[in-house]
mmCIF file of the N, C-alpha and C atoms, coordinates in Angstrom:
data_MODEL
# 
_entry.id   MODEL 
# 
loop_
_atom_site.group_PDB 
_atom_site.id 
_atom_site.type_symbol 
_atom_site.label_atom_id 
_atom_site.label_alt_id 
_atom_site.label_comp_id 
_atom_site.label_asym_id 
_atom_site.label_entity_id 
_atom_site.label_seq_id 
_atom_site.pdbx_PDB_ins_code 
_atom_site.Cartn_x 
_atom_site.Cartn_y 
_atom_site.Cartn_z 
_atom_site.occupancy 
_atom_site.B_iso_or_equiv 
_atom_site.pdbx_formal_charge 
_atom_site.auth_seq_id 
_atom_site.auth_comp_id 
_atom_site.auth_asym_id 
_atom_site.auth_atom_id 
_atom_site.pdbx_PDB_model_num 
ATOM 1   N N  . MET A 1 1  ? 124.849 62.124 54.624 1.00 0.00 ? 1  MET A N  1 
ATOM 2   C CA . MET A 1 1  ? 125.520 62.124 53.333 1.00 0.00 ? 1  MET A CA 1 
ATOM 3   C C  . MET A 1 1  ? 127.044 62.006 53.514 1.00 0.00 ? 1  MET A C  1 
ATOM 4   N N  . ILE A 1 2  ? 127.572 62.731 54.500 1.00 0.00 ? 2  ILE A N  1 
ATOM 5   C CA . ILE A 1 2  ? 129.021 62.671 54.752 1.00 0.00 ? 2  ILE A CA 1 
ATOM 6   C C  . ILE A 1 2  ? 129.419 61.265 55.182 1.00 0.00 ? 2  ILE A C  1 
ATOM 7   N N  . THR A 1 3  ? 128.599 60.627 56.006 1.00 0.00 ? 3  THR A N  1 
ATOM 8   C CA . THR A 1 3  ? 128.895 59.274 56.473 1.00 0.00 ? 3  THR A CA 1 
ATOM 9   C C  . THR A 1 3  ? 128.931 58.301 55.307 1.00 0.00 ? 3  THR A C  1 
ATOM 10  N N  . LEU A 1 4  ? 127.994 58.421 54.400 1.00 0.00 ? 4  LEU A N  1 
ATOM 11  C CA . LEU A 1 4  ? 127.949 57.545 53.220 1.00 0.00 ? 4  LEU A CA 1 
ATOM 12  C C  . LEU A 1 4  ? 129.198 57.758 52.363 1.00 0.00 ? 4  LEU A C  1 
ATOM 13  N N  . LEU A 1 5  ? 129.599 58.998 52.194 1.00 0.00 ? 5  LEU A N  1 
ATOM 14  C CA . LEU A 1 5  ? 130.797 59.302 51.441 1.00 0.00 ? 5  LEU A CA 1 
ATOM 15  C C  . LEU A 1 5  ? 132.045 58.737 52.122 1.00 0.00 ? 5  LEU A C  1 
ATOM 16  N N  . SER A 1 6  ? 132.103 58.857 53.431 1.00 0.00 ? 6  SER A N  1 
ATOM 17  C CA . SER A 1 6  ? 133.238 58.321 54.192 1.00 0.00 ? 6  SER A CA 1 
ATOM 18  C C  . SER A 1 6  ? 133.319 56.803 54.075 1.00 0.00 ? 6  SER A C  1 
ATOM 19  N N  . TYR A 1 7  ? 132.187 56.131 54.213 1.00 0.00 ? 7  TYR A N  1 
ATOM 20  C CA . TYR A 1 7  ? 132.165 54.675 54.095 1.00 0.00 ? 7  TYR A CA 1 
ATOM 21  C C  . TYR A 1 7  ? 132.541 54.246 52.691 1.00 0.00 ? 7  TYR A C  1 
ATOM 22  N N  . THR A 1 8  ? 132.132 54.988 51.686 1.00 0.00 ? 8  THR A N  1 
ATOM 23  C CA . THR A 1 8  ? 132.477 54.659 50.308 1.00 0.00 ? 8  THR A CA 1 
ATOM 24  C C  . THR A 1 8  ? 133.986 54.771 50.077 1.00 0.00 ? 8  THR A C  1 
ATOM 25  N N  . ILE A 1 9  ? 134.573 55.845 50.599 1.00 0.00 ? 9  ILE A N  1 
ATOM 26  C CA . ILE A 1 9  ? 136.023 56.034 50.451 1.00 0.00 ? 9  ILE A CA 1 
ATOM 27  C C  . ILE A 1 9  ? 136.786 54.934 51.174 1.00 0.00 ? 9  ILE A C  1 
ATOM 28  N N  . VAL A 1 10 ? 136.352 54.565 52.374 1.00 0.00 ? 10 VAL A N  1 
ATOM 29  C CA . VAL A 1 10 ? 137.013 53.490 53.128 1.00 0.00 ? 10 VAL A CA 1 
ATOM 30  C C  . VAL A 1 10 ? 136.882 52.169 52.390 1.00 0.00 ? 10 VAL A C  1 
ATOM 31  N N  . LEU A 1 11 ? 135.712 51.882 51.845 1.00 0.00 ? 11 LEU A N  1 
ATOM 32  C CA . LEU A 1 11 ? 135.500 50.641 51.110 1.00 0.00 ? 11 LEU A CA 1 
ATOM 33  C C  . LEU A 1 11 ? 136.385 50.579 49.865 1.00 0.00 ? 11 LEU A C  1 
ATOM 34  N N  . ILE A 1 12 ? 136.465 51.666 49.127 1.00 0.00 ? 12 ILE A N  1 
ATOM 35  C CA . ILE A 1 12 ? 137.315 51.689 47.940 1.00 0.00 ? 12 ILE A CA 1 
ATOM 36  C C  . ILE A 1 12 ? 138.778 51.506 48.321 1.00 0.00 ? 12 ILE A C  1 
ATOM 37  N N  . THR A 1 13 ? 139.199 52.128 49.403 1.00 0.00 ? 13 THR A N  1 
ATOM 38  C CA . THR A 1 13 ? 140.574 51.987 49.872 1.00 0.00 ? 13 THR A CA 1 
ATOM 39  C C  . THR A 1 13 ? 140.871 50.534 50.251 1.00 0.00 ? 13 THR A C  1 
ATOM 40  N N  . ILE A 1 14 ? 139.956 49.904 50.973 1.00 0.00 ? 14 ILE A N  1 
ATOM 41  C CA . ILE A 1 14 ? 140.132 48.507 51.371 1.00 0.00 ? 14 ILE A CA 1 
ATOM 42  C C  . ILE A 1 14 ? 140.234 47.606 50.142 1.00 0.00 ? 14 ILE A C  1 
ATOM 43  N N  . LEU A 1 15 ? 139.375 47.845 49.160 1.00 0.00 ? 15 LEU A N  1 
ATOM 44  C CA . LEU A 1 15 ? 139.399 47.041 47.940 1.00 0.00 ? 15 LEU A CA 1 
ATOM 45  C C  . LEU A 1 15 ? 140.706 47.226 47.168 1.00 0.00 ? 15 LEU A C  1 
ATOM 46  N N  . LEU A 1 16 ? 141.209 48.447 47.094 1.00 0.00 ? 16 LEU A N  1 
ATOM 47  C CA . LEU A 1 16 ? 142.475 48.700 46.401 1.00 0.00 ? 16 LEU A CA 1 
ATOM 48  C C  . LEU A 1 16 ? 143.645 48.021 47.118 1.00 0.00 ? 16 LEU A C  1 
ATOM 49  N N  . VAL A 1 17 ? 143.685 48.107 48.425 1.00 0.00 ? 17 VAL A N  1 
ATOM 50  C CA . VAL A 1 17 ? 144.752 47.470 49.182 1.00 0.00 ? 17 VAL A CA 1 
ATOM 51  C C  . VAL A 1 17 ? 144.664 45.953 49.043 1.00 0.00 ? 17 VAL A C  1 
ATOM 52  N N  . ALA A 1 18 ? 143.464 45.405 49.186 1.00 0.00 ? 18 ALA A N  1 
ATOM 53  C CA . ALA A 1 18 ? 143.295 43.957 49.089 1.00 0.00 ? 18 ALA A CA 1 
ATOM 54  C C  . ALA A 1 18 ? 143.637 43.432 47.703 1.00 0.00 ? 18 ALA A C  1 
ATOM 55  N N  . SER A 1 19 ? 143.357 44.212 46.662 1.00 0.00 ? 19 SER A N  1 
ATOM 56  C CA . SER A 1 19 ? 143.652 43.748 45.315 1.00 0.00 ? 19 SER A CA 1 
ATOM 57  C C  . SER A 1 19 ? 145.159 43.751 45.016 1.00 0.00 ? 19 SER A C  1 
ATOM 58  N N  . HIS A 1 20 ? 145.925 44.536 45.756 1.00 0.00 ? 20 HIS A N  1 
ATOM 59  C CA . HIS A 1 20 ? 147.359 44.593 45.530 1.00 0.00 ? 20 HIS A CA 1 
ATOM 60  C C  . HIS A 1 20 ? 148.155 43.952 46.672 1.00 0.00 ? 20 HIS A C  1 
ATOM 61  N N  . LEU A 1 21 ? 147.500 43.158 47.494 1.00 0.00 ? 21 LEU A N  1 
ATOM 62  C CA . LEU A 1 21 ? 148.168 42.561 48.644 1.00 0.00 ? 21 LEU A CA 1 
ATOM 63  C C  . LEU A 1 21 ? 149.263 41.591 48.238 1.00 0.00 ? 21 LEU A C  1 
ATOM 64  N N  . ARG A 1 22 ? 149.041 40.845 47.167 1.00 0.00 ? 22 ARG A N  1 
ATOM 65  C CA . ARG A 1 22 ? 150.044 39.882 46.714 1.00 0.00 ? 22 ARG A CA 1 
ATOM 66  C C  . ARG A 1 22 ? 151.310 40.584 46.255 1.00 0.00 ? 22 ARG A C  1 
ATOM 67  N N  . VAL A 1 23 ? 151.145 41.682 45.499 1.00 0.00 ? 23 VAL A N  1 
ATOM 68  C CA . VAL A 1 23 ? 152.301 42.453 45.025 1.00 0.00 ? 23 VAL A CA 1 
ATOM 69  C C  . VAL A 1 23 ? 153.059 43.039 46.221 1.00 0.00 ? 23 VAL A C  1 
ATOM 70  N N  . PHE A 1 24 ? 152.321 43.547 47.203 1.00 0.00 ? 24 PHE A N  1 
ATOM 71  C CA . PHE A 1 24 ? 152.941 44.091 48.400 1.00 0.00 ? 24 PHE A CA 1 
ATOM 72  C C  . PHE A 1 24 ? 153.752 43.019 49.127 1.00 0.00 ? 24 PHE A C  1 
ATOM 73  N N  . ALA A 1 25 ? 153.185 41.832 49.268 1.00 0.00 ? 25 ALA A N  1 
ATOM 74  C CA . ALA A 1 25 ? 153.886 40.727 49.952 1.00 0.00 ? 25 ALA A CA 1 
ATOM 75  C C  . ALA A 1 25 ? 155.143 40.326 49.184 1.00 0.00 ? 25 ALA A C  1 
ATOM 76  N N  . GLN A 1 26 ? 155.058 40.273 47.865 1.00 0.00 ? 26 GLN A N  1 
ATOM 77  C CA . GLN A 1 26 ? 156.231 39.896 47.064 1.00 0.00 ? 26 GLN A CA 1 
ATOM 78  C C  . GLN A 1 26 ? 157.323 40.952 47.189 1.00 0.00 ? 26 GLN A C  1 
ATOM 79  N N  . ASP A 1 27 ? 156.962 42.222 47.129 1.00 0.00 ? 27 ASP A N  1 
ATOM 80  C CA . ASP A 1 27 ? 157.946 43.294 47.261 1.00 0.00 ? 27 ASP A CA 1 
ATOM 81  C C  . ASP A 1 27 ? 158.577 43.307 48.642 1.00 0.00 ? 27 ASP A C  1 
ATOM 82  N N  . ALA A 1 28 ? 157.774 43.096 49.674 1.00 0.00 ? 28 ALA A N  1 
ATOM 83  C CA . ALA A 1 28 ? 158.300 43.073 51.039 1.00 0.00 ? 28 ALA A CA 1 
ATOM 84  C C  . ALA A 1 28 ? 159.269 41.905 51.217 1.00 0.00 ? 28 ALA A C  1 
ATOM 85  N N  . TYR A 1 29 ? 158.924 40.736 50.665 1.00 0.00 ? 29 TYR A N  1 
ATOM 86  C CA . TYR A 1 29 ? 159.796 39.569 50.757 1.00 0.00 ? 29 TYR A CA 1 
ATOM 87  C C  . TYR A 1 29 ? 161.119 39.821 50.024 1.00 0.00 ? 29 TYR A C  1 
ATOM 88  N N  . ALA A 1 30 ? 161.044 40.395 48.824 1.00 0.00 ? 30 ALA A N  1 
ATOM 89  C CA . ALA A 1 30 ? 162.270 40.678 48.064 1.00 0.00 ? 30 ALA A CA 1 
ATOM 90  C C  . ALA A 1 30 ? 163.148 41.680 48.797 1.00 0.00 ? 30 ALA A C  1 
ATOM 91  N N  . MET A 1 31 ? 162.550 42.696 49.396 1.00 0.00 ? 31 MET A N  1 
ATOM 92  C CA . MET A 1 31 ? 163.315 43.701 50.122 1.00 0.00 ? 31 MET A CA 1 
ATOM 93  C C  . MET A 1 31 ? 163.991 43.081 51.340 1.00 0.00 ? 31 MET A C  1 
ATOM 94  N N  . LEU A 1 32 ? 163.257 42.267 52.102 1.00 0.00 ? 32 LEU A N  1 
ATOM 95  C CA . LEU A 1 32 ? 163.829 41.618 53.276 1.00 0.00 ? 32 LEU A CA 1 
ATOM 96  C C  . LEU A 1 32 ? 164.946 40.655 52.896 1.00 0.00 ? 32 LEU A C  1 
ATOM 97  N N  . ARG A 1 33 ? 164.759 39.909 51.839 1.00 0.00 ? 33 ARG A N  1 
ATOM 98  C CA . ARG A 1 33 ? 165.782 38.959 51.376 1.00 0.00 ? 33 ARG A CA 1 
ATOM 99  C C  . ARG A 1 33 ? 167.057 39.710 50.955 1.00 0.00 ? 33 ARG A C  1 
ATOM 100 N N  . ASN A 1 34 ? 166.899 40.799 50.205 1.00 0.00 ? 34 ASN A N  1 
ATOM 101 C CA . ASN A 1 34 ? 168.064 41.572 49.774 1.00 0.00 ? 34 ASN A CA 1 
ATOM 102 C C  . ASN A 1 34 ? 168.788 42.207 50.937 1.00 0.00 ? 34 ASN A C  1 
ATOM 103 N N  . GLU A 1 35 ? 168.047 42.748 51.876 1.00 0.00 ? 35 GLU A N  1 
ATOM 104 C CA . GLU A 1 35 ? 168.679 43.356 53.054 1.00 0.00 ? 35 GLU A CA 1 
ATOM 105 C C  . GLU A 1 35 ? 169.371 42.330 53.925 1.00 0.00 ? 35 GLU A C  1 
ATOM 106 N N  . PHE A 1 36 ? 168.776 41.139 54.034 1.00 0.00 ? 36 PHE A N  1 
ATOM 107 C CA . PHE A 1 36 ? 169.402 40.064 54.817 1.00 0.00 ? 36 PHE A CA 1 
ATOM 108 C C  . PHE A 1 36 ? 170.723 39.654 54.188 1.00 0.00 ? 36 PHE A C  1 
ATOM 109 N N  . GLN A 1 37 ? 170.729 39.492 52.864 1.00 0.00 ? 37 GLN A N  1 
ATOM 110 C CA . GLN A 1 37 ? 171.969 39.121 52.173 1.00 0.00 ? 37 GLN A CA 1 
ATOM 111 C C  . GLN A 1 37 ? 173.013 40.216 52.282 1.00 0.00 ? 37 GLN A C  1 
ATOM 112 N N  . ALA A 1 38 ? 172.602 41.478 52.164 1.00 0.00 ? 38 ALA A N  1 
ATOM 113 C CA . ALA A 1 38 ? 173.556 42.581 52.291 1.00 0.00 ? 38 ALA A CA 1 
ATOM 114 C C  . ALA A 1 38 ? 174.116 42.649 53.714 1.00 0.00 ? 38 ALA A C  1 
ATOM 115 N N  . SER A 1 39 ? 173.296 42.386 54.709 1.00 0.00 ? 39 SER A N  1 
ATOM 116 C CA . SER A 1 39 ? 173.770 42.397 56.092 1.00 0.00 ? 39 SER A CA 1 
ATOM 117 C C  . SER A 1 39 ? 174.758 41.269 56.326 1.00 0.00 ? 39 SER A C  1 
ATOM 118 N N  . LEU A 1 40 ? 174.515 40.125 55.728 1.00 0.00 ? 40 LEU A N  1 
ATOM 119 C CA . LEU A 1 40 ? 175.460 39.010 55.856 1.00 0.00 ? 40 LEU A CA 1 
ATOM 120 C C  . LEU A 1 40 ? 176.797 39.366 55.241 1.00 0.00 ? 40 LEU A C  1 
ATOM 121 N N  . GLU A 1 41 ? 176.781 40.022 54.068 1.00 0.00 ? 41 GLU A N  1 
ATOM 122 C CA . GLU A 1 41 ? 178.021 40.384 53.388 1.00 0.00 ? 41 GLU A CA 1 
ATOM 123 C C  . GLU A 1 41 ? 178.806 41.441 54.166 1.00 0.00 ? 41 GLU A C  1 
ATOM 124 N N  . ARG A 1 42 ? 178.103 42.367 54.801 1.00 0.00 ? 42 ARG A N  1 
ATOM 125 C CA . ARG A 1 42 ? 178.768 43.441 55.537 1.00 0.00 ? 42 ARG A CA 1 
ATOM 126 C C  . ARG A 1 42 ? 179.117 43.037 56.961 1.00 0.00 ? 42 ARG A C  1 
ATOM 127 N N  . GLY A 1 43 ? 178.614 41.897 57.411 1.00 0.00 ? 43 GLY A N  1 
ATOM 128 C CA . GLY A 1 43 ? 178.901 41.441 58.754 1.00 0.00 ? 43 GLY A CA 1 
ATOM 129 C C  . GLY A 1 43 ? 178.134 42.210 59.828 1.00 0.00 ? 43 GLY A C  1 
ATOM 130 N N  . ARG A 1 44 ? 176.981 42.764 59.483 1.00 0.00 ? 44 ARG A N  1 
ATOM 131 C CA . ARG A 1 44 ? 176.204 43.559 60.436 1.00 0.00 ? 44 ARG A CA 1 
ATOM 132 C C  . ARG A 1 44 ? 174.867 42.908 60.743 1.00 0.00 ? 44 ARG A C  1 
ATOM 133 N N  . LEU A 1 45 ? 174.773 41.619 60.546 1.00 0.00 ? 45 LEU A N  1 
ATOM 134 C CA . LEU A 1 45 ? 173.500 40.925 60.741 1.00 0.00 ? 45 LEU A CA 1 
ATOM 135 C C  . LEU A 1 45 ? 173.060 40.955 62.198 1.00 0.00 ? 45 LEU A C  1 
ATOM 136 N N  . LEU A 1 46 ? 173.967 40.662 63.108 1.00 0.00 ? 46 LEU A N  1 
ATOM 137 C CA . LEU A 1 46 ? 173.610 40.601 64.527 1.00 0.00 ? 46 LEU A CA 1 
ATOM 138 C C  . LEU A 1 46 ? 173.138 41.944 65.060 1.00 0.00 ? 46 LEU A C  1 
ATOM 139 N N  . SER A 1 47 ? 173.820 43.024 64.704 1.00 0.00 ? 47 SER A N  1 
ATOM 140 C CA . SER A 1 47 ? 173.405 44.337 65.178 1.00 0.00 ? 47 SER A CA 1 
ATOM 141 C C  . SER A 1 47 ? 172.071 44.749 64.568 1.00 0.00 ? 47 SER A C  1 
ATOM 142 N N  . GLY A 1 48 ? 171.849 44.389 63.328 1.00 0.00 ? 48 GLY A N  1 
ATOM 143 C CA . GLY A 1 48 ? 170.565 44.696 62.688 1.00 0.00 ? 48 GLY A CA 1 
ATOM 144 C C  . GLY A 1 48 ? 169.410 43.943 63.322 1.00 0.00 ? 48 GLY A C  1 
ATOM 145 N N  . LEU A 1 49 ? 169.652 42.666 63.639 1.00 0.00 ? 49 LEU A N  1 
ATOM 146 C CA . LEU A 1 49 ? 168.616 41.879 64.300 1.00 0.00 ? 49 LEU A CA 1 
ATOM 147 C C  . LEU A 1 49 ? 168.340 42.397 65.713 1.00 0.00 ? 49 LEU A C  1 
ATOM 148 N N  . ALA A 1 50 ? 169.386 42.817 66.402 1.00 0.00 ? 50 ALA A N  1 
ATOM 149 C CA . ALA A 1 50 ? 169.205 43.386 67.743 1.00 0.00 ? 50 ALA A CA 1 
ATOM 150 C C  . ALA A 1 50 ? 168.403 44.676 67.683 1.00 0.00 ? 50 ALA A C  1 
ATOM 151 N N  . PHE A 1 51 ? 168.695 45.518 66.696 1.00 0.00 ? 51 PHE A N  1 
ATOM 152 C CA . PHE A 1 51 ? 167.965 46.771 66.535 1.00 0.00 ? 51 PHE A CA 1 
ATOM 153 C C  . PHE A 1 51 ? 166.496 46.504 66.202 1.00 0.00 ? 51 PHE A C  1 
ATOM 154 N N  . GLY A 1 52 ? 166.243 45.549 65.295 1.00 0.00 ? 52 GLY A N  1 
ATOM 155 C CA . GLY A 1 52 ? 164.867 45.173 64.960 1.00 0.00 ? 52 GLY A CA 1 
ATOM 156 C C  . GLY A 1 52 ? 164.140 44.614 66.161 1.00 0.00 ? 52 GLY A C  1 
ATOM 157 N N  . GLY A 1 53 ? 164.823 43.782 66.938 1.00 0.00 ? 53 GLY A N  1 
ATOM 158 C CA . GLY A 1 53 ? 164.216 43.226 68.140 1.00 0.00 ? 53 GLY A CA 1 
ATOM 159 C C  . GLY A 1 53 ? 163.880 44.285 69.156 1.00 0.00 ? 53 GLY A C  1 
ATOM 160 N N  . LEU A 1 54 ? 164.734 45.288 69.254 1.00 0.00 ? 54 LEU A N  1 
ATOM 161 C CA . LEU A 1 54 ? 164.465 46.399 70.166 1.00 0.00 ? 54 LEU A CA 1 
ATOM 162 C C  . LEU A 1 54 ? 163.191 47.133 69.771 1.00 0.00 ? 54 LEU A C  1 
ATOM 163 N N  . TRP A 1 55 ? 163.010 47.401 68.501 1.00 0.00 ? 55 TRP A N  1 
ATOM 164 C CA . TRP A 1 55 ? 161.790 48.095 68.048 1.00 0.00 ? 55 TRP A CA 1 
ATOM 165 C C  . TRP A 1 55 ? 160.543 47.231 68.256 1.00 0.00 ? 55 TRP A C  1 
ATOM 166 N N  . VAL A 1 56 ? 160.663 45.938 68.003 1.00 0.00 ? 56 VAL A N  1 
ATOM 167 C CA . VAL A 1 56 ? 159.522 45.050 68.258 1.00 0.00 ? 56 VAL A CA 1 
ATOM 168 C C  . VAL A 1 56 ? 159.171 45.059 69.739 1.00 0.00 ? 56 VAL A C  1 
ATOM 169 N N  . LEU A 1 57 ? 160.175 45.036 70.598 1.00 0.00 ? 57 LEU A N  1 
ATOM 170 C CA . LEU A 1 57 ? 159.946 45.084 72.033 1.00 0.00 ? 57 LEU A CA 1 
ATOM 171 C C  . LEU A 1 57 ? 159.292 46.404 72.450 1.00 0.00 ? 57 LEU A C  1 
ATOM 172 N N  . ILE A 1 58 ? 159.766 47.519 71.894 1.00 0.00 ? 58 ILE A N  1 
ATOM 173 C CA . ILE A 1 58 ? 159.197 48.818 72.231 1.00 0.00 ? 58 ILE A CA 1 
ATOM 174 C C  . ILE A 1 58 ? 157.730 48.891 71.829 1.00 0.00 ? 58 ILE A C  1 
ATOM 175 N N  . PHE A 1 59 ? 157.428 48.515 70.609 1.00 0.00 ? 59 PHE A N  1 
ATOM 176 C CA . PHE A 1 59 ? 156.048 48.588 70.143 1.00 0.00 ? 59 PHE A CA 1 
ATOM 177 C C  . PHE A 1 59 ? 155.171 47.546 70.826 1.00 0.00 ? 59 PHE A C  1 
ATOM 178 N N  . GLY A 1 60 ? 155.742 46.387 71.111 1.00 0.00 ? 60 GLY A N  1 
ATOM 179 C CA . GLY A 1 60 ? 154.974 45.355 71.816 1.00 0.00 ? 60 GLY A CA 1 
ATOM 180 C C  . GLY A 1 60 ? 154.584 45.812 73.212 1.00 0.00 ? 60 GLY A C  1 
ATOM 181 N N  . LEU A 1 61 ? 155.510 46.414 73.933 1.00 0.00 ? 61 LEU A N  1 
ATOM 182 C CA . LEU A 1 61 ? 155.213 46.894 75.271 1.00 0.00 ? 61 LEU A CA 1 
ATOM 183 C C  . LEU A 1 61 ? 154.287 48.094 75.256 1.00 0.00 ? 61 LEU A C  1 
ATOM 184 N N  . ALA A 1 62 ? 154.306 48.865 74.172 1.00 0.00 ? 62 ALA A N  1 
ATOM 185 C CA . ALA A 1 62 ? 153.418 50.010 74.087 1.00 0.00 ? 62 ALA A CA 1 
ATOM 186 C C  . ALA A 1 62 ? 151.944 49.607 73.994 1.00 0.00 ? 62 ALA A C  1 
ATOM 187 N N  . TYR A 1 63 ? 151.703 48.402 73.450 1.00 0.00 ? 63 TYR A N  1 
ATOM 188 C CA . TYR A 1 63 ? 150.324 47.949 73.281 1.00 0.00 ? 63 TYR A CA 1 
ATOM 189 C C  . TYR A 1 63 ? 149.800 47.140 74.455 1.00 0.00 ? 63 TYR A C  1 
ATOM 190 N N  . ILE A 1 64 ? 150.662 46.822 75.388 1.00 0.00 ? 64 ILE A N  1 
ATOM 191 C CA . ILE A 1 64 ? 150.228 46.025 76.553 1.00 0.00 ? 64 ILE A CA 1 
ATOM 192 C C  . ILE A 1 64 ? 149.611 46.929 77.581 1.00 0.00 ? 64 ILE A C  1 
# 
C-alpha cells in the first residue's frame, strides 16, 4: 500500500512539473537574459562567466 501511494505521489509530481515546463523555461530564459544585460552594464560579465564555469567544472568533475 505504501509503495502504491509513493508511486502515485511521484507520478502526480512528474505530471505537475511536466505541465509547467514551458513556464519554467520562459522564466529561466528571462532571468538569464536580465542578468546577462545587468552584468554587461556593470562590467562584471567576465568574472561572472568565470565563476559559472568554475561551478560547472566542479560539478562536472564530481560526477566523473
